[in-house]
N, C-alpha and C positions, 0 to 999 in steps of 0.2 A: 313135237310135243310128247313128252313121256306121260302116259296114262298109268295111274297107279290103282291098285285094288284088284278086284276079281269079279268074274261073272260065272254063273252056273252054265253047264252045258246046254246049248240051245239058245242062250241069250247073247251070243256073240254079236248079232246085229246092233244091239244097244251100244256095245263098246265101240264098234266101228263108227256109228253115228256120233258118239261122244267125241271121238278123236277128230272126226270131220268138222265138228263145230269149231274146233280150234284152227284147223287148217283152212276152212272156207268161210266161216261165219263170224270171225273176229272175236271168238271167246277169249277172255283174259284169264279167268280162274273160275272153276265150277265143280260141282259134284252132283252125282245122280245115284239114287238108291231105289231098288224095287224089291218088294216082298211078294211072294206067292204062297197062298195058304199059310200065312204067318211065318214063312221062312225066307230069309234074305237070299235073293238070286242075283242081284246086281248091286255092287258097291264100288263106285269109281270116283276118282278125283284127279285133277290135274291143274297146272298153271300156277299163277301167282296168287298169294293170299290177298294182296291188295290190288285194286283195279289199276292203280298207277304204279304197280311194282315193276322192278327191273329184273333182269336175268339173275343177278346176284342178290336179290332181295328175298324176303321171306316167301317160301313156297307154300302152296296149299297142302295141307296135311290131313290125314285121317282125323276127323273131329273139328276141322275148321268150320266155323259158323258164319252166317251172314244175315243181314236184315232181309226179310222176305216180303215186305210191303203187304199187299192185300191178301196174300196167302194166309196171313194171320186171321182173316175173317172166318175161315173154315174152322179154326180152333175155337174162336169165340162162339160160333154156332154150336159146336160140340158141347161146350159148357152149358148153354141154355137147354139143349136137348137132353143132356144128362139130368139136369134139374127137373125137366118134365118127366123123364123116365123114372125118377125117384119120387114123383108125386109132389114135388115142391113148387112146380110152376105149371100153370094151365095155359096152354097155347091159345085157347079161345077166350081167355079172360081179358078184359081191358088192361092195358099197360098201367092205367091209373089205379088199378086195384093194388098194385105193388109199389107204385111211385105216384102218389097223389098229385104232386106238382105238375105231372105230365098232362093232366086234363086241360090245361090252359089253351086258349087260342083255337078252340074248335077241335081238339084232339081227344075228347073224352071217349069216343067210340073206337079209337085205335086199339087193335088187338095185338097180343104178343106175337102172333104169327105174322102180322103185317110188318113188324120190325125185322123179323128174320128174312122175309121174302122181298125186301126193298119196296114195300108198298105203303110205308108210313107217310110219305109225302113230305119228308124233311131232309132232302138231299143237300140243302144249302142253308147258310145262315145269312140273315140280313146284315149282321156285322161279323165278319170273319174273326177268328181268334188268332192271336200271335202264337208262335211255337211255345213260348213260355206259358201262356194261358191255356193252350191245348193240353199241356202236360198236367194241368191241375184238374183232377176228376170233378171236383165240385163246380168249377167254372164251366166246363164242357157240358155237364149234366144240366146246369141251370140254363145254358144257352139253348139247348135243344128243347127243354121243357117249355121255355117261353116262346119259341118260334112258332109262327103260324104255318100250317102246311101249304105246299104249293098246289096240291090236289087233295080231294077228299080221301082221307086214309082208307085203303082197301080197294079203291076203284081203279087204280093204275099202278104201274111200277116204273122205277127209275133208280139207277145205281146210287146208293148212299156211300159214296167213295170215302169221305172223311167222317161224316156224322155218325156212321155205324159204330165208331169207337165209343161215343158217349151213350148212344142208345143201348148198345149191348152191355157195355161196361157197367153203366149205372144199374141196369136191370139185374145183372149178376150180383152187384153189391147190395141192392135192396132185398133180394131174395135170401142171400147167404149171410149178409152182414160183414162180408169180407171183400177187400179189393180184388178185382178180376184177375190180376196177375198172380196174386197169392193163391187164389182158389184154383186156377189152372195149373200152377206148379204142383199143388198137393193132390189134385183130383184127376189130372190128365197126364202131364209130363212125368210126374213121379211114378205112378202105377204102371205106365206104359214103358218106362225106361227110355224116354225120349229126350234128346238134347234140344230143348226148346224153351225159350223164355219170353214172357211178356213183362218187360221190366228187367233189363239185364243186370244181374248182380255184379258187383265190382270184381269178385273172384273169377269171373269168366271173361273179363275184358280182353285178355291176351289171346283168346281163341278166335276173336271176331276180326275179319278183314275190313279194309276200307272199300266202300262202294262208290260208284259214280257212273255218269253217262258214257256210253260208247256209241259210235256211229256204225251203221251197217257198212261192210266193206264193198267196194266197187268190184265185185267178182265178175270176171269175164263171162258173158253169156247168161248171167243171172237175170231172172225175171223180176223186175222192180215193180211192185204193186203200188197203187195210189189209192188213198181212201176216197170213198164216194164224196161228191161235192157237199152234200148236207153234213156229213161228218166233219170234213175239213173246215167248213164254215162255222160249225158249232164250237170247235176247238179254237178257232181264231177270234171269235167274238167274245170280248171280255164280259159282256152282259148276258151271255147265254147261260142256261141252266147247267150245261156241261161244264163250262169254265167255273161257274160259281160253286158247283159241287166239289170240284177238285181244289178250289181255292178257299175252302172253309177254314183252312189254316193258311194264313198269309203273313209274312212271306213263307215260301216253302222251307220246311225245317232242314237243318244240316244233319243228314242221316249218319254222319260220322261223329257227331258231337256226343260225348259220353252222357251228358244230361238228357239228350233226346232218347238215347238208347235205354236209359234207366227209367224212362216214363213207361206207362202202360197204356198203349193206344191199340185196342183190339182190331181196329180197321187197318192199321198200317205199319206198326213197328215191331212186330214179333221178330225174334232172332232165332234161327234154327240151323241145324245141319240138314243135309238132304236125307240122311238116315232118320233124323228126328221126325221130319214131316212124314216120311213113308211109314214109320212105326205108328204114329198117331192114326193115320188112315187105315193101316192094317187092323188096328184095334177097333175100328168102327164097323168092320165086316166079319171079324172072326177072332180066333185066338192068335197070339203073336208070341214068338220065341222070347222067353224071359220077361214077358209083360202080361198085363191084365187086359182081357176083352172089355171094352167100355160099353158099346151099344148092344142091346138085345136085337134079335132079328127084326122085331117090330119097329124099333127106333131107327134102324138102318133104312127100312122102307119109308118111314116117315120123313127122314132126312132128304130122300131123293124123289119124293112125291111132288110133282110139278105144282107150284103155287103161282108163278108169274111166267108169262110168255108173250112174245110180240115185240113191237118196237119199244125200246127202252127210252124213257123220257130224258135220260142223262147221256147215255152212250150213243144214242141216235142210230142204233143197229138193233136187230132182233136178238134178244137174250132170253134165256130160260133159267129160272131159279126154283130150287126146292126150298126147304127151310134153312136158309143160310148158305146154301151151296149153289154154285153154278152147275148147270146140267149140260150134258153134251149137246152141242149145236154148232152152227156155223160161226158164231162169234167167239166161241171158246171150245174148240174141239178137244175132247178127252179121248179115252181109249175106245169106248163103245157106247151105244145108246143108253145103257143103264148106269154109266159112270156118274159120279158126283165128286166135286172138289172145288178148288179155287186157285186162280192164278194170282200172281203179284205183278203189278204194272211194270212192263218192260223186262220181265225176267222169270222169277220163280213160278213153280207150278207144283201142286200136290193134288192127288185124287185117289179114289178107290173105285174098283169095279167089282161088285159082288159076284157077278156071273162067272168071271174068270178067277176070282179070288186074289186079284192083283191090287197092290197099292204102290204109289209112285211118289217120289219126292225129288225135285230138282232145284238147286240154288246156284246163284251166280253173283259175282261182284260187279258185273257190267250191265247197266240197265239201258235197254234200247227204247225207242219211241213207241213200240207196240203197247197196247193196253191189256188185251185179254188173250192174245195168241202169239207169243214170242216165237220167232222162227227156230231158235235153238231148241227150245222145249218141244216144239212140234216135231222137229226132226227125231228127237228121242222117242216121242210117243209113236210116231210112224214105225220106227225100228222095233219098238216093243210089240206093236201090233203084228208085225211080220214074224217076230220070234214066237208068238203064241199060236200062229196058224198051224 
């Protein structure tokens, strides 16, 4: 596999790991970008643009973008924290202060920080939404506003896999008066110079590849891990909170459908390049070449201050969350203990590490069964860690 792009001196281990992902881990098409102190030090891409592409089909190019699933959540969190930084949103105010309808069904004491930290108690819907309904912001917002919580808000945590879209998207809209995708385009992606969209414009369709599931290869001598029994049972039980959370949109959307890509779902359907993700995270911890710093140092610390830790009611493993970001831990290893970011189920990963000044973005067109720690992304993170020693 021909790997394109460049790495700065000392970051060769990342290029080696990236190439090995194609040779050993079944990668079809992918890109990785790393910034250090606001300067790009890794910019690599390889493979086919489409997960089902052939050798003579379109190749991944500089600027190829893909859907990044839950890596979008980190961008939505950045929007809410920016509004807080600007004095437009109080993290300790009730959600109902901005969104009166949300007070229904015992949620009147839910705070804004509870939404960000997956403590709102609304990870699932009694009646799932269809993909067409999910794409309508008013319908999604009404559904979560009417939903009774599974637990008393603020007392526990569980991953809001799909409902995070309407919780955060509607809060952005109530505070700013603008759709979340438009606000993010003007206040985050534009100032940072990031190729990232929440609601893909028609003008960018040609840049985006087809995504799909891929199986892990039967590599000789590879250690094949199995999930713990409780985790396997939770994903197998259609009535479990785990399954209900991921099935809040039923049936699963066609992620290659232009209508789905044009929707703005802050939990799941952002589209970005690896460089776009890395640039956004670089702007959360410092200045970035050709772009604007978004977070003050105080907001950066706020983003990664632990809000939730322990057994996750939805993922059934130990997770740690700051305000909208997964924190480094066993379920989602990042670069170092102080790192904060977000994976996308089965593939993408983006994070920042303030101590080393590093930001990282990885996107792929092939989604594995992993939820928070994809082996290909983790191989790149380990290599990056080695390069920084």
